[in-house]
TITIDO-854025 format. One record per atom (N, C-alpha, C): residue in three letters; residue number from 1; y, z, x; chain; atom name. Coordinates in pm, whole numbers, plus 32768, in hexadecimal, padded with zeros to 4 digits. Atoms other than C-alpha are relative to their C-alpha. Layout:
// TITIDO-854025
ALA:NUM:Y:Z:X:A:CA;
...
END
This chain:
// TITIDO-854025
MET:1:802A:8012:808B:A:N;
MET:1:E521:48C0:B2BF:A:CA;
MET:1:7FA9:8076:7FD5:A:C;
SER:2:804C:7F8D:8030:A:N;
SER:2:E49B:49DF:B1EF:A:CA;
SER:2:7F74:7FD6:7FD4:A:C;
ALA:3:8089:801A:802B:A:N;
ALA:3:E32F:49FE:B18B:A:CA;
ALA:3:7FFE:7FC1:7F76:A:C;
ILE:4:7FFA:8037:8088:A:N;
ILE:4:E38E:49B4:B022:A:CA;
ILE:4:8025:7F6C:8004:A:C;
ASN:5:7FD6:808C:7FF6:A:N;
ASN:5:E442:4875:B082:A:CA;
ASN:5:7F94:7FA8:803E:A:C;
GLU:6:806D:804C:7FC3:A:N;
GLU:6:E322:4809:B15F:A:CA;
GLU:6:7F93:7FE3:7F9A:A:C;
ARG:7:8066:8015:8067:A:N;
ARG:7:E232:483A:B03E:A:CA;
ARG:7:802D:7F96:7F9D:A:C;
ARG:8:7FCB:8064:805D:A:N;
ARG:8:E312:4770:AF59:A:CA;
ARG:8:7FFA:7F73:803B:A:C;
GLU:9:8006:8083:7FBE:A:N;
GLU:9:E324:4657:B057:A:CA;
GLU:9:7F71:7FCC:8004:A:C;
ARG:10:808D:8029:7FFF:A:N;
ARG:10:E1A8:4652:B077:A:CA;
ARG:10:7FD4:7FD3:7F76:A:C;
GLU:11:8025:8024:8088:A:N;
GLU:11:E182:464B:AEFE:A:CA;
GLU:11:803E:7F7B:7FD9:A:C;
ARG:12:7FBD:807F:8020:A:N;
ARG:12:E27E:4532:AEE2:A:CA;
ARG:12:7FBA:7F8C:8046:A:C;
ALA:13:8046:8069:7FB5:A:N;
ALA:13:E1CD:446A:AFF1:A:CA;
ALA:13:7F79:7FE2:7FBF:A:C;
HIS:14:8081:8013:8043:A:N;
HIS:14:E084:44A3:AF3D:A:CA;
HIS:14:8010:7FAF:7F80:A:C;
ARG:15:7FE7:804C:807C:A:N;
ARG:15:E113:4427:ADF2:A:CA;
ARG:15:8020:7F6F:801F:A:C;
HIS:16:7FD9:8087:7FD6:A:N;
HIS:16:E1AB:42FB:AEA1:A:CA;
HIS:16:7F83:7FAC:801F:A:C;
GLN:17:8078:804A:7FD9:A:N;
GLN:17:E05E:4295:AF3A:A:CA;
GLN:17:7FA2:7FED:7F8B:A:C;
LEU:18:8056:800B:8075:A:N;
LEU:18:DFA5:42D7:ADF6:A:CA;
LEU:18:802C:7F8A:7FA9:A:C;
ILE:19:7FCA:806F:8050:A:N;
ILE:19:E089:41E3:AD3F:A:CA;
ILE:19:7FE3:7F7A:8043:A:C;
VAL:20:801A:807C:7FB5:A:N;
VAL:20:E065:40DC:AE51:A:CA;
VAL:20:7F6D:7FD9:7FF6:A:C;
THR:21:8090:801B:8007:A:N;
THR:21:DEEA:40FA:AE51:A:CA;
THR:21:7FD9:7FD1:7F74:A:C;
ALA:22:801E:8026:808A:A:N;
ALA:22:DEDC:40E5:ACD6:A:CA;
ALA:22:8030:7F72:7FE2:A:C;
ALA:23:7FCB:8087:8015:A:N;
ALA:23:DFB6:3FAC:ACD5:A:CA;
ALA:23:7FA7:7F98:8042:A:C;
ARG:24:8056:805E:7FB8:A:N;
ARG:24:DEDC:3F05:ADD6:A:CA;
ARG:24:7F79:7FF0:7FB9:A:C;
GLU:25:8082:8006:8044:A:N;
GLU:25:DD98:3F5C:AD21:A:CA;
GLU:25:800B:7FB3:7F7D:A:C;
LEU:26:7FEC:8046:807F:A:N;
LEU:26:DE22:3EE1:ABD5:A:CA;
LEU:26:8015:7F6B:8016:A:C;
ALA:27:7FE7:808D:7FE0:A:N;
ALA:27:DE9D:3D9D:AC73:A:CA;
ALA:27:7F80:7FB9:802A:A:C;
GLU:28:807E:803D:7FD4:A:N;
GLU:28:DD4D:3D5C:AD19:A:CA;
GLU:28:7FA1:7FEC:7F8B:A:C;
ALA:29:805B:8008:8071:A:N;
ALA:29:DC98:3D9C:ABD0:A:CA;
ALA:29:802F:7F9E:7F95:A:C;
GLU:30:7FCE:804D:8072:A:N;
GLU:30:DD7E:3CEA:AAD9:A:CA;
GLU:30:8071:7FA0:8022:A:C;
GLY:31:7F91:8056:7FDB:A:N;
GLY:31:DE8A:3C30:AB9D:A:CA;
GLY:31:8085:804B:7FF7:A:C;
TRP:32:7F7E:7FBC:7FFD:A:N;
TRP:32:DFF5:3C8C:ABDE:A:CA;
TRP:32:8047:8001:7F7A:A:C;
GLU:33:7FC2:8000:8085:A:N;
GLU:33:E056:3C31:AA78:A:CA;
GLU:33:7FE2:8082:7FB6:A:C;
ALA:34:802A:7F85:8044:A:N;
ALA:34:DF9C:3D6A:AA09:A:CA;
ALA:34:8046:807C:8036:A:C;
VAL:35:7FBF:7F8C:7FC2:A:N;
VAL:35:E065:3E4C:AAEF:A:CA;
VAL:35:808A:8015:7FC3:A:C;
THR:36:7F81:7FDB:803E:A:N;
THR:36:E178:3EE7:AA1C:A:CA;
THR:36:8016:8095:8018:A:C;
THR:37:7FE4:7F71:7FEC:A:N;
THR:37:E225:4036:AA3B:A:CA;
THR:37:7FB7:8053:7F97:A:C;
ARG:38:8048:7FB5:8068:A:N;
ARG:38:E186:40A0:A8F1:A:CA;
ARG:38:7F6E:8010:8025:A:C;
ARG:39:808E:7FF8:7FDB:A:N;
ARG:39:E025:4049:A966:A:CA;
ARG:39:7FED:805D:8077:A:C;
LEU:40:800D:7FAB:7F8C:A:N;
LEU:40:E05F:40F4:AAB1:A:CA;
LEU:40:8014:8093:7FDE:A:C;
ALA:41:7FE7:7F76:8028:A:N;
ALA:41:E0EE:422D:AA11:A:CA;
ALA:41:7F84:803B:7FBC:A:C;
GLU:42:807B:7FD3:8042:A:N;
GLU:42:DFB7:4244:A938:A:CA;
GLU:42:7F90:8015:8065:A:C;
ARG:43:806E:7FFD:7FA1:A:N;
ARG:43:DED1:4203:AA5D:A:CA;
ARG:43:8008:8079:805E:A:C;
VAL:44:7FF0:7F8F:7FA2:A:N;
VAL:44:DF63:430F:AB43:A:CA;
VAL:44:8020:8082:7FB7:A:C;
GLU:45:7FE6:7F8B:8054:A:N;
GLU:45:DFAD:43FB:AA21:A:CA;
GLU:45:8084:8045:8023:A:C;
TYR:46:7F77:7FD0:7FEE:A:N;
TYR:46:E11F:441D:AA6F:A:CA;
TYR:46:8056:7FBD:7F95:A:C;
SER:47:7FA5:803E:8060:A:N;
SER:47:E23F:43D9:A984:A:CA;
SER:47:8048:7F8B:8045:A:C;
GLN:48:7FB6:806F:7FC4:A:N;
GLN:48:E305:4298:A9B4:A:CA;
GLN:48:807C:802E:804C:A:C;
PRO:49:7F8F:7FCE:7FAF:A:N;
PRO:49:E43B:435F:AA21:A:CA;
PRO:49:7FD6:802E:808B:A:C;
VAL:50:8032:7FD6:7F7D:A:N;
VAL:50:E36A:43F7:AB3A:A:CA;
VAL:50:7FE4:7F87:8056:A:C;
LEU:51:801D:807A:7FB6:A:N;
LEU:51:E2F4:429F:AB9E:A:CA;
LEU:51:8081:7FBF:8031:A:C;
TYR:52:7F81:803E:7FD9:A:N;
TYR:52:E45A:421D:ABA0:A:CA;
TYR:52:804A:8055:8068:A:C;
SER:53:7FC1:7FAE:7F98:A:N;
SER:53:E4BE:4342:AC7E:A:CA;
SER:53:7FCD:7FD7:808A:A:C;
HIS:54:8038:8033:7F83:A:N;
HIS:54:E3E4:429D:AD89:A:CA;
HIS:54:8021:7F6E:8016:A:C;
PHE:55:7FE8:808F:7FF6:A:N;
PHE:55:E41A:412C:AD40:A:CA;
PHE:55:805E:7FD4:7F91:A:C;
ASN:56:7FA0:802B:8065:A:N;
ASN:56:E537:407E:AC8D:A:CA;
ASN:56:7FD1:7F87:7FB0:A:C;
GLY:57:8036:806E:804E:A:N;
GLY:57:E456:3F70:AC00:A:CA;
GLY:57:7F84:7FC5:8041:A:C;
LYS:58:807C:803C:7FD1:A:N;
LYS:58:E32A:3E92:AC32:A:CA;
LYS:58:800E:7FC3:808B:A:C;
ASP:59:7FEF:803E:7F7C:A:N;
ASP:59:E3BA:3DD7:AD5D:A:CA;
ASP:59:7FF5:8067:8070:A:C;
ALA:60:8006:7F97:7F9B:A:N;
ALA:60:E3DE:3F1F:AE1A:A:CA;
ALA:60:7F70:802F:8014:A:C;
ILE:61:808C:7FDA:7FF6:A:N;
ILE:61:E275:3F76:ADCD:A:CA;
ILE:61:7FB2:7F96:804D:A:C;
VAL:62:8042:806E:7FB7:A:N;
VAL:62:E200:3E21:AE44:A:CA;
VAL:62:8022:8006:8095:A:C;
SER:63:7FD7:7FF3:7F74:A:N;
SER:63:E2C8:3E54:AF85:A:CA;
SER:63:7FB0:806D:8047:A:C;
ALA:64:804B:7F91:7FC5:A:N;
ALA:64:E219:3F9F:AFC2:A:CA;
ALA:64:7F6E:7FD9:8015:A:C;
VAL:65:808A:8031:7FF1:A:N;
VAL:65:E0C4:3EFF:AF86:A:CA;
VAL:65:7FF9:7F9F:8076:A:C;
ALA:66:7FFE:8062:7F93:A:N;
ALA:66:E121:3DE3:B071:A:CA;
ALA:66:8009:8045:8088:A:C;
LEU:67:7FF1:7FB8:7F81:A:N;
LEU:67:E18A:3ED7:B182:A:CA;
LEU:67:7F7B:803F:802A:A:C;
ASP:68:8086:7FCD:7FE3:A:N;
ASP:68:E039:3F84:B169:A:CA;
ASP:68:7FA5:7F8F:8031:A:C;
GLY:69:8053:8073:7FDD:A:N;
GLY:69:DF98:3E2E:B17C:A:CA;
GLY:69:8017:7FD1:808E:A:C;
PHE:70:7FE5:802D:7F77:A:N;
PHE:70:E047:3DD1:B2C0:A:CA;
PHE:70:7FC5:8061:8066:A:C;
GLY:71:8041:7FA1:7FA7:A:N;
GLY:71:DFCA:3F12:B35C:A:CA;
GLY:71:7F6C:7FE5:800B:A:C;
GLU:72:808F:8021:8001:A:N;
GLU:72:DE68:3EB7:B2F5:A:CA;
GLU:72:7FE5:7F7D:804A:A:C;
LEU:73:8012:8081:7FBD:A:N;
LEU:73:DE93:3D51:B36C:A:CA;
LEU:73:800A:800F:8097:A:C;
ALA:74:7FF0:7FEC:7F70:A:N;
ALA:74:DF0F:3DC1:B4C1:A:CA;
ALA:74:7F82:803E:803C:A:C;
ALA:75:8079:7FBF:7FCE:A:N;
ALA:75:DDE1:3EA4:B4EC:A:CA;
ALA:75:7F89:7FA1:7FFE:A:C;
HIS:76:806D:8061:800E:A:N;
HIS:76:DCF4:3D92:B472:A:CA;
HIS:76:8006:7F98:806F:A:C;
LEU:77:7FEF:8065:7F97:A:N;
LEU:77:DD83:3C92:B565:A:CA;
LEU:77:7FE7:803C:808A:A:C;
ARG:78:8014:7FBE:7F7F:A:N;
ARG:78:DD85:3D89:B685:A:CA;
ARG:78:7F6B:8013:801C:A:C;
GLY:79:8090:7FED:7FEF:A:N;
GLY:79:DC18:3DD7:B64B:A:CA;
GLY:79:7FBA:7F7E:8023:A:C;
ALA:80:803D:8082:7FE4:A:N;
ALA:80:DBBE:3C66:B648:A:CA;
ALA:80:8021:7FD2:808D:A:C;
ARG:81:7FD8:802A:7F79:A:N;
ARG:81:DC83:3C20:B785:A:CA;
ARG:81:7FB6:804F:806C:A:C;
GLN:82:8041:7FAC:7F9B:A:N;
GLN:82:DBF0:3D44:B843:A:CA;
GLN:82:7F6A:7FEB:8005:A:C;
ALA:83:8091:8017:8004:A:N;
ALA:83:DA90:3CEA:B7D4:A:CA;
ALA:83:7FD8:7F76:8031:A:C;
ALA:84:8020:8087:7FCF:A:N;
ALA:84:DAAA:3B84:B853:A:CA;
ALA:84:7FB3:800A:8083:A:C;
PRO:85:8053:7FF9:7F87:A:N;
PRO:85:D99E:3B47:B95D:A:CA;
PRO:85:804E:7FE8:8081:A:C;
GLU:86:7FAF:8020:7F8B:A:N;
GLU:86:DA9E:3AB3:BA4E:A:CA;
GLU:86:8092:7FF7:7FD4:A:C;
PRO:87:7F72:8008:8024:A:N;
PRO:87:DC1D:3AC1:BA58:A:CA;
PRO:87:8027:7F78:7FC6:A:C;
GLY:88:7FDE:8086:802F:A:N;
GLY:88:DC2A:3947:BA24:A:CA;
GLY:88:7FD5:7FE4:7F73:A:C;
GLN:89:8030:8014:8089:A:N;
GLN:89:DB77:396A:B8D6:A:CA;
GLN:89:804B:8056:7F9B:A:C;
ALA:90:7FB8:7FA4:8057:A:N;
ALA:90:DC6E:3A66:B849:A:CA;
ALA:90:8049:7FB6:7F8F:A:C;
LEU:91:7FB5:8049:8067:A:N;
LEU:91:DD3D:3961:B791:A:CA;
LEU:91:7FA6:7FD5:7F8E:A:C;
ARG:92:805F:802B:8067:A:N;
ARG:92:DC11:38D5:B6DC:A:CA;
ARG:92:7FD5:8077:7FAA:A:C;
ALA:93:802C:7F89:8049:A:N;
ALA:93:DB9A:3A32:B67C:A:CA;
ALA:93:806F:8034:7FA5:A:C;
LEU:94:7F8E:7FD0:804E:A:N;
LEU:94:DCF6:3A92:B605:A:CA;
LEU:94:8018:7FA8:7F86:A:C;
CYS:95:7FE9:805E:806F:A:N;
CYS:95:DD1E:3959:B52F:A:CA;
CYS:95:7F97:8011:7F94:A:C;
ARG:96:8069:7FF1:8063:A:N;
ARG:96:DBD1:3988:B489:A:CA;
ARG:96:8010:8084:7FB5:A:C;
ALA:97:7FEC:7F7E:803E:A:N;
ALA:97:DC19:3AF7:B448:A:CA;
ALA:97:8072:7FFA:7F9B:A:C;
TYR:98:7F8E:800F:805C:A:N;
TYR:98:DD64:3A96:B3A6:A:CA;
TYR:98:7FD3:7FBF:7F7D:A:C;
LEU:99:802F:8046:8078:A:N;
LEU:99:DCBD:39A3:B2B6:A:CA;
LEU:99:7FA1:8058:7FB0:A:C;
GLU:100:8059:7FA3:8045:A:N;
GLU:100:DBB3:3AA6:B263:A:CA;
GLU:100:8050:8068:7FB2:A:C;
PHE:101:7FAB:7F9B:803F:A:N;
PHE:101:DCC0:3BA6:B215:A:CA;
PHE:101:803D:7FC8:7F80:A:C;
ALA:102:7FC1:803E:8074:A:N;
ALA:102:DD73:3AB6:B129:A:CA;
ALA:102:7F9D:7FE6:7F8F:A:C;
THR:103:8066:801F:8063:A:N;
THR:103:DC2F:3A57:B079:A:CA;
THR:103:7FCB:807E:7FBD:A:C;
GLU:104:803E:7F86:8034:A:N;
GLU:104:DBA9:3BB8:B050:A:CA;
GLU:104:8061:805B:7FB6:A:C;
ARG:105:7F9B:7FAB:803F:A:N;
ARG:105:DCF2:3C55:AFDB:A:CA;
ARG:105:806C:7FA9:7FBE:A:C;
PRO:106:7FA1:8061:8039:A:N;
PRO:106:DD99:3B4D:AEFE:A:CA;
PRO:106:807F:803E:7FC5:A:C;
ALA:107:7F89:7FC3:803D:A:N;
ALA:107:DE82:3C35:AE3B:A:CA;
ALA:107:8059:803E:806B:A:C;
LEU:108:7FB3:7FC5:7F94:A:N;
LEU:108:DEEC:3CED:AF75:A:CA;
LEU:108:8048:7F91:804D:A:C;
TYR:109:7FC3:8070:7FB8:A:N;
TYR:109:DF2C:3BA1:B024:A:CA;
TYR:109:8075:7FC6:7FB1:A:C;
GLN:110:7F91:802F:8054:A:N;
GLN:110:E002:3B30:AEFE:A:CA;
GLN:110:8079:805C:800E:A:C;
ALA:111:7F91:7FA1:7FF1:A:N;
ALA:111:E0D2:3C6D:AF1B:A:CA;
ALA:111:8047:7FEB:8086:A:C;
MET:112:7FC9:8010:7F7A:A:N;
MET:112:E104:3C2D:B08D:A:CA;
MET:112:804F:7F80:8013:A:C;
PHE:113:7FC7:8082:7FE0:A:N;
PHE:113:E15F:3ABD:B081:A:CA;
PHE:113:8031:7FAB:7F8A:A:C;
VAL:114:7FDC:8054:8073:A:N;
VAL:114:E191:3A3C:AF1F:A:CA;
VAL:114:805F:8046:7FA0:A:C;
MET:115:7FAE:7FB6:805F:A:N;
MET:115:E227:3B49:AE40:A:CA;
MET:115:8088:8023:803D:A:C;
PRO:116:7F7B:7FD8:7FCC:A:N;
PRO:116:E39B:3BA5:AE5B:A:CA;
PRO:116:7FF9:808C:803D:A:C;
THR:117:7FF7:7F7D:7FBF:A:N;
THR:117:E3D3:3CC4:AF51:A:CA;
THR:117:8086:8009:8049:A:C;
ASP:118:7F85:7FF0:7FB3:A:N;
ASP:118:E4F4:3D55:B014:A:CA;
ASP:118:7FE3:800E:8095:A:C;
LEU:119:8024:7FF7:7F73:A:N;
LEU:119:E43A:3D4A:B161:A:CA;
LEU:119:8046:7F92:8050:A:C;
LYS:120:7FB9:805E:7FAA:A:N;
LYS:120:E4F7:3CA2:B27B:A:CA;
LYS:120:7FA0:7FC5:8068:A:C;
PHE:121:8052:8046:7F9E:A:N;
PHE:121:E43D:3B9E:B347:A:CA;
PHE:121:805A:7FCB:8070:A:C;
ALA:122:7FB9:803A:7F8D:A:N;
ALA:122:E4A8:3B2D:B4A5:A:CA;
ALA:122:808F:8033:800B:A:C;
SER:123:7F7B:7FC2:7FFF:A:N;
SER:123:E5CA:3C20:B4AD:A:CA;
SER:123:7FF9:8085:804B:A:C;
THR:124:7FFC:7F7D:7FC0:A:N;
THR:124:E63C:3D5B:B55C:A:CA;
THR:124:7FD4:806D:7F9F:A:C;
GLU:125:802A:7FA0:8066:A:N;
GLU:125:E5E4:3E08:B413:A:CA;
GLU:125:7F6E:7FEE:7FD8:A:C;
THR:126:808E:8014:801F:A:N;
THR:126:E47C:3D8D:B414:A:CA;
THR:126:7FB4:8083:8011:A:C;
PRO:127:804B:7F82:7FF6:A:N;
PRO:127:E39A:3EBA:B3C8:A:CA;
PRO:127:7F97:7FFB:806E:A:C;
PRO:128:8063:7FFC:7F92:A:N;
PRO:128:E2B5:3F28:B4E8:A:CA;
PRO:128:7F77:7FC8:7FDB:A:C;
PRO:129:8085:8038:801F:A:N;
PRO:129:E16E:3ED4:B42D:A:CA;
PRO:129:8000:7F67:7FFF:A:C;
LEU:130:7FF7:8092:8004:A:N;
LEU:130:E1E3:3D6F:B3F5:A:CA;
LEU:130:800C:7FC9:808F:A:C;
ARG:131:7FF0:802A:7F75:A:N;
ARG:131:E252:3D4E:B55E:A:CA;
ARG:131:7F7E:800E:804D:A:C;
ALA:132:807E:7FEA:7FBB:A:N;
ALA:132:E108:3DDD:B5D5:A:CA;
ALA:132:7F9C:7F91:7FE3:A:C;
ALA:133:805A:806D:8025:A:N;
ALA:133:E046:3CD4:B514:A:CA;
ALA:133:8027:7F7F:8049:A:C;
PHE:134:7FD0:8078:7FBC:A:N;
PHE:134:E11F:3BC0:B5A5:A:CA;
PHE:134:7FE2:8007:8096:A:C;
ASP:135:8018:7FF1:7F70:A:N;
ASP:135:E0FB:3C4B:B705:A:CA;
ASP:135:7F6F:7FE7:8027:A:C;
GLU:136:808C:801F:7FE2:A:N;
GLU:136:DF83:3C25:B6EC:A:CA;
GLU:136:7FF0:7F6B:801C:A:C;
PHE:137:8004:8090:7FE6:A:N;
PHE:137:DFB9:3AAE:B6D8:A:CA;
PHE:137:8043:7FE1:8086:A:C;
VAL:138:7FB6:8018:7F84:A:N;
VAL:138:E0B9:3AB4:B7F1:A:CA;
VAL:138:7FA8:801F:807A:A:C;
SER:139:8051:7FD5:7F8E:A:N;
SER:139:DFC2:3B68:B8D5:A:CA;
SER:139:7F91:7F9E:8022:A:C;
CYS:140:806A:8062:7FE6:A:N;
CYS:140:DECC:3A45:B8B8:A:CA;
CYS:140:8030:7F8D:8057:A:C;
PHE:141:7FCB:806E:7FB0:A:N;
PHE:141:DFB4:395E:B97B:A:CA;
PHE:141:8028:8031:808B:A:C;
ARG:142:7FEB:7FDE:7F74:A:N;
ARG:142:DFF4:3956:BAED:A:CA;
ARG:142:8084:8049:8015:A:C;
PRO:143:7F86:7FB1:7FE7:A:N;
PRO:143:E0F0:3A56:BB6C:A:CA;
PRO:143:8071:7FAE:803E:A:C;
ASP:144:7F98:8051:7FC3:A:N;
ASP:144:E1A7:3947:BC30:A:CA;
ASP:144:8039:7F98:7FA1:A:C;
ASN:145:7FCD:805E:8065:A:N;
ASN:145:E1E5:3881:BAF0:A:CA;
ASN:145:807D:803B:7FC0:A:C;
GLU:146:7F82:7FCD:8038:A:N;
GLU:146:E353:38B5:BA99:A:CA;
GLU:146:800C:7FE5:7F6A:A:C;
ARG:147:7FFE:801F:8090:A:N;
ARG:147:E308:3828:B93F:A:CA;
ARG:147:7F8A:8041:7FB7:A:C;
ARG:148:8072:7FBB:803D:A:N;
ARG:148:E1F1:391C:B8EC:A:CA;
ARG:148:8018:801E:7F6C:A:C;
GLU:149:7FE4:7FDC:808B:A:N;
GLU:149:E29E:398B:B7AD:A:CA;
GLU:149:8002:7F84:7FA7:A:C;
LEU:150:8003:807C:804C:A:N;
LEU:150:E2CD:3823:B73C:A:CA;
LEU:150:7F6F:7FD6:7FE6:A:C;
PHE:151:808E:8021:8010:A:N;
PHE:151:E15B:37DE:B779:A:CA;
PHE:151:7FC1:805B:7F96:A:C;
ALA:152:8036:7FA0:8062:A:N;
ALA:152:E108:3919:B6B3:A:CA;
ALA:152:802E:7FDF:7F73:A:C;
GLU:153:7FC9:8023:8084:A:N;
GLU:153:E1ED:38B3:B593:A:CA;
GLU:153:7FB9:7F86:7FC5:A:C;
VAL:154:803F:807B:8030:A:N;
VAL:154:E155:3757:B57B:A:CA;
VAL:154:7F6E:801A:7FDB:A:C;
THR:155:808C:7FDF:801E:A:N;
THR:155:DFF3:37E1:B589:A:CA;
THR:155:7FF6:804C:7F7D:A:C;
TRP:156:8000:7FAF:807A:A:N;
TRP:156:E03E:38E3:B47C:A:CA;
TRP:156:8020:7FA8:7F87:A:C;
SER:157:7FD9:8058:806E:A:N;
SER:157:E0E7:37DB:B3A4:A:CA;
SER:157:7F8D:7FA6:7FD5:A:C;
ALA:158:8071:8058:801F:A:N;
ALA:158:DFBD:36F1:B3BC:A:CA;
ALA:158:7F91:804D:7FB8:A:C;
LEU:159:8068:7FAF:8040:A:N;
LEU:159:DECA:3807:B364:A:CA;
LEU:159:8028:8026:7F72:A:C;
HIS:160:7FD1:7FDE:8086:A:N;
HIS:160:DF9F:3870:B23C:A:CA;
HIS:160:7FEE:7F89:7FA1:A:C;
GLY:161:8012:8077:8053:A:N;
GLY:161:DFA0:370D:B1BA:A:CA;
GLY:161:7F6E:7FE9:7FDD:A:C;
MET:162:8090:8010:8018:A:N;
MET:162:DE27:36F7:B1E0:A:CA;
MET:162:7FCF:8065:7F9A:A:C;
ALA:163:802D:7F95:805A:A:N;
ALA:163:DDF6:3843:B12D:A:CA;
ALA:163:802D:7FE7:7F71:A:C;
VAL:164:7FC8:8013:8087:A:N;
VAL:164:DEDA:37F4:B005:A:CA;
VAL:164:7FC8:7F82:7FBF:A:C;
LEU:165:8033:807E:803A:A:N;
LEU:165:DE6B:368C:AFD5:A:CA;
LEU:165:7F6C:8009:7FDF:A:C;
SER:166:808E:7FEE:801B:A:N;
SER:166:DCFD:36EC:AFEA:A:CA;
SER:166:7FEB:8059:7F86:A:C;
ASP:167:800C:7FA3:8071:A:N;
ASP:167:DD29:380E:AEF6:A:CA;
ASP:167:8023:7FBB:7F7C:A:C;
SER:168:7FD6:8044:807A:A:N;
SER:168:DDD5:3729:ADFA:A:CA;
SER:168:7FAA:7F86:7FE0:A:C;
GLY:169:8057:8071:8018:A:N;
GLY:169:DCC9:361D:AE1B:A:CA;
GLY:169:803D:7F7B:8024:A:C;
ARG:170:7FBE:807D:7FDD:A:N;
ARG:170:DDBB:351C:AEA5:A:CA;
ARG:170:7FC2:7FBD:807B:A:C;
ILE:171:8053:8037:7F96:A:N;
ILE:171:DCE3:34F0:AFDA:A:CA;
ILE:171:7F77:8044:7FF4:A:C;
PRO:172:8085:7FC6:8012:A:N;
PRO:172:DB69:3528:AFDA:A:CA;
PRO:172:7FE5:8075:805F:A:C;
ALA:173:801B:7F88:7FB0:A:N;
ALA:173:DB01:3681:B051:A:CA;
ALA:173:7F95:7FE7:806A:A:C;
ASP:174:806D:8014:7FA1:A:N;
ASP:174:D9CC:35F8:B0FF:A:CA;
ASP:174:802D:7FB4:807E:A:C;
GLY:175:7FCE:8043:7F88:A:N;
GLY:175:DAA9:353F:B1F9:A:CA;
GLY:175:804F:805D:805B:A:C;
GLN:176:7FAD:7FA1:7FB7:A:N;
GLN:176:DB4B:367D:B27E:A:CA;
GLN:176:7FDB:800C:8094:A:C;
GLU:177:802B:7FF4:7F75:A:N;
GLU:177:DA78:3692:B3BB:A:CA;
GLU:177:8031:7F8A:8054:A:C;
GLU:178:7FD3:8078:7FB7:A:N;
GLU:178:DACF:352D:B41E:A:CA;
GLU:178:8097:8006:8018:A:C;
ARG:179:7F6F:7FF3:7FF0:A:N;
ARG:179:DC41:356F:B3E2:A:CA;
ARG:179:8021:8065:806D:A:C;
LEU:180:7FE9:7F98:7F9C:A:N;
LEU:180:DC31:36AC:B4B1:A:CA;
LEU:180:7FE3:7FCB:808C:A:C;
ASP:181:8026:803A:7F80:A:N;
ASP:181:DB81:35F4:B5C9:A:CA;
ASP:181:806B:7FA0:8032:A:C;
PHE:182:7F98:8061:7FDD:A:N;
PHE:182:DC88:34E1:B5C4:A:CA;
PHE:182:8080:8048:802C:A:C;
LEU:183:7F86:7FB6:7FE0:A:N;
LEU:183:DDAA:35DA:B5C5:A:CA;
LEU:183:7FF8:803F:808A:A:C;
VAL:184:800E:7FBC:7F7F:A:N;
VAL:184:DD27:36A3:B6EB:A:CA;
VAL:184:7FFB:7F9C:8073:A:C;
THR:185:8009:8067:7F98:A:N;
THR:185:DCD4:3569:B7B1:A:CA;
THR:185:808A:7FC7:8021:A:C;
GLN:186:7F7C:803B:7FE9:A:N;
GLN:186:DE2F:34D3:B783:A:CA;
GLN:186:805D:8060:8048:A:C;
ILE:187:7FA8:7F9E:7FC0:A:N;
ILE:187:DEDF:3612:B7E6:A:CA;
ILE:187:7FD6:8017:8090:A:C;
ALA:188:8032:7FE9:7F79:A:N;
ALA:188:DE00:3648:B915:A:CA;
ALA:188:801E:7F8A:805C:A:C;
ASP:189:7FE4:8077:7FB0:A:N;
ASP:189:DE46:34E3:B988:A:CA;
ASP:189:8095:7FF0:801E:A:C;
THR:190:7F70:8008:7FEB:A:N;
THR:190:DFBE:351F:B97D:A:CA;
THR:190:8026:8048:8081:A:C;
PRO:191:7FD7:7FBC:7F84:A:N;
PRO:191:E064:3572:BACA:A:CA;
PRO:191:8031:808E:7FE3:A:C;
ASN:192:7FDF:7F72:8010:A:N;
ASN:192:E087:36ED:BAED:A:CA;
ASN:192:7FCA:803A:7F7F:A:C;
GLY:193:803B:7FCD:807B:A:N;
GLY:193:DFAF:371B:B9BA:A:CA;
GLY:193:7FA4:8075:8018:A:C;
ALA:194:805D:7F90:7FF4:A:N;
ALA:194:DE89:3805:B991:A:CA;
ALA:194:7FBA:7FFC:8087:A:C;
PRO:195:8044:7FFB:7F7F:A:N;
PRO:195:DDCD:3877:BAC9:A:CA;
PRO:195:7F87:7FA4:8004:A:C;
LYS:196:8074:8055:7FED:A:N;
LYS:196:DCBA:379F:BB57:A:CA;
LYS:196:7F84:8042:7FC2:A:C;
GLY:197:8078:7FCB:803E:A:N;
GLY:197:DB77:37C4:BA95:A:CA;
GLY:197:800B:800B:7F6A:A:C;
SER:198:7FEF:7FF4:8090:A:N;
SER:198:DC0E:37C6:B939:A:CA;
SER:198:7FF0:7F7C:7FB8:A:C;
ARG:199:800F:8084:803D:A:N;
ARG:199:DBD1:3653:B8FD:A:CA;
ARG:199:7F82:7FF8:7FAD:A:C;
ALA:200:8071:8012:805C:A:N;
ALA:200:DADB:35CF:B7FE:A:CA;
ALA:200:7F7D:7FED:804B:A:C;
THR:201:807A:8015:7FB5:A:N;
THR:201:D9E5:3588:B917:A:CA;
THR:201:7FAD:807E:800C:A:C;
THR:202:804D:7F85:7FFF:A:N;
THR:202:D97C:36F3:B8FA:A:CA;
THR:202:7F98:8000:7F92:A:C;
GLY:203:8064:800D:8069:A:N;
GLY:203:D8B5:3681:B7CB:A:CA;
GLY:203:802E:8037:7F7D:A:C;
PRO:204:7FD8:7FD2:8085:A:N;
PRO:204:D8C8:36C0:B656:A:CA;
PRO:204:7FEB:8095:7FF0:A:C;
LEU:205:800F:7F72:801C:A:N;
LEU:205:D8F0:381C:B5D0:A:CA;
LEU:205:7F7E:8018:7FB6:A:C;
PRO:206:807B:7FE2:8047:A:N;
PRO:206:D7B5:38C5:B551:A:CA;
PRO:206:801A:8010:7F6B:A:C;
ALA:207:7FEE:7FF4:8090:A:N;
ALA:207:D77D:38C1:B3DA:A:CA;
ALA:207:8000:8092:7FDA:A:C;
END
């Protein structure tokens, strides 16, 4: 690749990320309804044709934001797991970190799990950042558990339900710690579940 082409590729990548960042910031400030190609073009100071040369519409932009989000989620979960005082407490730390992520980044979480995207879940086409986030859950279960991925799926599903229902006010937010405690306890009590030490007997999480 020539130096000119390399520069063009860098510039294109920069424009791409600029649009993604602008969409995310606008969504966090005003909600996804406010994210339109016109608003984004004004925000990044590019014409709409330039914007469409990167994305063919809003769904594609949301997908790009979601992909960034899964990369952030994977790193956030990994940090929580590695910081757990004992290996047996990794599941609890991971679950709490997941709920924190959803609460602190509501628009990003919507892009990842609620808004229409073209990202493939549980497939050979699943993007690496999404797989990396899922693998953080898988790593919390015993290596000899042949159903580790099923345990991870059920845990993730339960946390997603807690996050969405709490955010919408359908379940009280102040009961989140008790729900988390119950979830971790039930999974740890399941044969081949989380490693010893991850049960609720380790005590409540600090405020």
